[in-house]
C-alpha positions in Angstrom: 69.6 1.2 28.2 65.9 1.2 27.3 63.3 -0.7 29.2 61.3 -3.4 27.4 58.4 -1.1 27.2 60.4 1.3 25.2 61.4 -1.3 22.7 59.2 -3.0 20.1 58.9 -5.7 17.5 57.6 -4.8 14.1 55.8 -6.9 11.5 57.5 -8.7 8.8 60.5 -11.0 8.4 63.9 -9.7 7.6 65.8 -10.3 4.4 68.9 -12.5 4.8 71.8 -10.5 6.2 69.6 -7.8 7.8 68.9 -7.2 11.4 65.6 -8.7 12.6 62.6 -6.4 11.9 61.9 -6.5 15.6 65.2 -4.8 16.3 64.9 -1.9 13.8 63.4 1.5 14.5 59.7 2.1 13.6 56.8 4.3 14.5 55.7 2.6 17.7 52.4 4.6 18.0 51.4 3.6 14.5 52.2 0.0 15.4 50.0 0.0 18.4 47.1 1.8 16.6 47.4 -0.7 13.6 47.3 -3.7 16.0 44.2 -2.4 17.8 42.5 -1.5 14.5 43.2 -4.9 13.1 41.8 -6.6 16.2 38.6 -4.5 16.2 38.0 -5.2 12.5 38.7 -8.9 12.8 36.5 -9.3 15.8 33.7 -7.4 14.1 34.0 -9.6 11.0 34.0 -12.8 13.1 31.2 -11.6 15.4 33.7 -12.1 18.3 33.3 -9.9 21.4 36.2 -7.5 21.7 35.4 -6.4 25.2 37.1 -3.4 26.9 39.3 -5.6 29.1 40.4 -7.7 26.1 41.2 -4.5 24.2 43.2 -3.1 27.1 45.2 -6.3 27.5 46.0 -6.4 23.8 46.9 -2.7 24.0 49.3 -3.4 26.9 51.0 -6.1 25.0 51.2 -4.0 21.9 52.7 -1.2 24.0 55.5 -3.3 25.4 56.4 -5.8 22.7 58.2 -7.7 25.4 57.0 -10.9 26.9 54.5 -10.0 29.6 53.2 -12.4 32.2 49.5 -12.7 33.2 50.2 -11.4 36.8 52.0 -8.4 35.5 49.0 -7.6 33.3 46.7 -8.1 36.3 48.8 -5.7 38.4 48.6 -3.1 35.6 44.8 -3.6 35.2 44.3 -3.2 39.0 46.4 0.0 39.0 44.2 1.4 36.3 41.0 0.6 38.3 39.9 -2.6 36.5 38.3 -5.4 38.5 41.2 -7.7 37.9 41.1 -11.3 39.3 43.3 -13.9 37.7 40.4 -15.4 35.6 39.9 -12.0 34.0 43.4 -11.8 32.6 43.5 -15.5 31.6 40.2 -15.3 29.8 41.4 -12.2 27.9 44.7 -13.9 27.0 42.9 -17.1 25.9 40.6 -15.1 23.7 43.4 -13.0 22.2 45.5 -16.2 21.6 42.5 -18.0 19.9 41.9 -15.0 17.7 45.6 -14.9 16.6 46.3 -11.5 18.1 48.7 -12.9 20.8 51.4 -15.6 21.1 52.5 -17.4 24.2 56.2 -17.3 24.9 56.7 -20.7 26.4 60.2 -20.1 27.9 58.9 -17.0 29.8 55.4 -18.2 30.6 54.3 -14.9 29.1 52.6 -13.4 26.1 53.4 -11.0 23.2 51.3 -9.3 20.6 51.5 -11.0 17.2 53.4 -9.1 14.6 51.5 -10.8 11.7 47.9 -10.9 12.9 45.5 -12.2 10.3 48.2 -13.9 8.3 48.8 -17.6 8.5 52.4 -18.0 9.7 54.8 -20.1 11.8 56.5 -17.7 14.2 59.9 -18.0 15.7 60.9 -15.7 18.5 64.2 -14.0 19.2 64.3 -13.1 22.8 66.9 -10.7 24.3 67.9 -12.0 27.6 69.1 -8.5 28.7 66.4 -6.0 27.8 63.5 -8.4 27.2 62.7 -7.4 23.6 61.0 -10.1 21.7 61.1 -10.1 17.9 58.8 -12.3 15.9 60.2 -13.8 12.7 58.7 -16.2 10.2 59.9 -19.7 10.0 59.0 -22.8 8.0 59.1 -25.9 10.2 58.2 -28.1 7.3 61.2 -26.9 5.3 63.7 -27.2 8.2 66.0 -30.1 8.6 63.9 -31.3 11.6 60.7 -31.0 9.5 62.3 -33.1 6.7 63.4 -35.7 9.2 60.0 -35.8 10.8 58.4 -36.4 7.4 60.9 -39.0 6.5 60.1 -40.9 9.7 56.4 -40.6 9.1 55.8 -38.1 11.9 53.3 -35.3 11.1 54.2 -32.0 12.8 51.1 -30.3 14.2 52.6 -27.6 16.3 56.1 -26.2 16.6 57.5 -23.5 18.9 60.9 -21.9 18.2 62.3 -19.6 20.8 65.9 -18.4 20.6 67.5 -16.4 23.5 70.5 -14.2 23.1 71.3 -10.5 22.8 69.6 -8.0 20.6 71.8 -5.7 18.5 71.5 -2.8 21.0 72.4 -4.9 24.0 75.2 -6.7 22.1 76.6 -3.3 21.2 76.1 -4.1 17.5 73.2 -1.8 16.7 71.7 1.6 17.4 71.6 2.5 21.1 68.2 4.1 20.9 66.4 0.9 20.3 63.7 0.2 17.6 61.3 2.9 18.7 63.9 5.6 18.1 
C-alpha cells in the first residue's frame, strides 16, 4: 500500500458515476509545480508576502495531499534546518488559509493544499481512513437539503464544512493499486 505522501488529490470535481478526481492518477510533479506557481502569482498580484517558509509549508502540503498537522510540518521544517517554533508553522498556515491556498481538515486538526486555488468554491473532503488520502470535491451547501431547510427556517448559512471518512478505491480494493500518482 502507498503512504499518504505517495498519493494525491487533483483539482476538479468528478462527473456523476466517476471516481473522485482525488483518487485518479495524475502527474503529481506538475500538480505541485502548478500549485506553487499559482501561489507565487496570486501573492504577487495581491502584494502579499510569500516568504520562503510559507512557500515551503505549502510545498509540503502539495507534496503529500494528505491532511498534515502543524507539528508534523514543524518536525519536517526542523529536519530541513529551518528555525521552527510553533508560531512559525501556525503563522504560515494562517497566511496560506487566508489566501485560499490551504484548507483546514477539522476532523484531523490538520491541513491540506487546496485543489481549486483562486476559484470561489465550497469544498467537501473525502478522507480515506486507511491511507490518509484526502480528495477535495465541490459541493453546494445552498442547494443541499440542509441548505434548503436552513433557508426555509430563516437561517443564513455563512460557513459549512463537509468531511466524509471512508475508504478510497485503492484501499477498498475497488480501484488501481498504484494510487493516483501512478
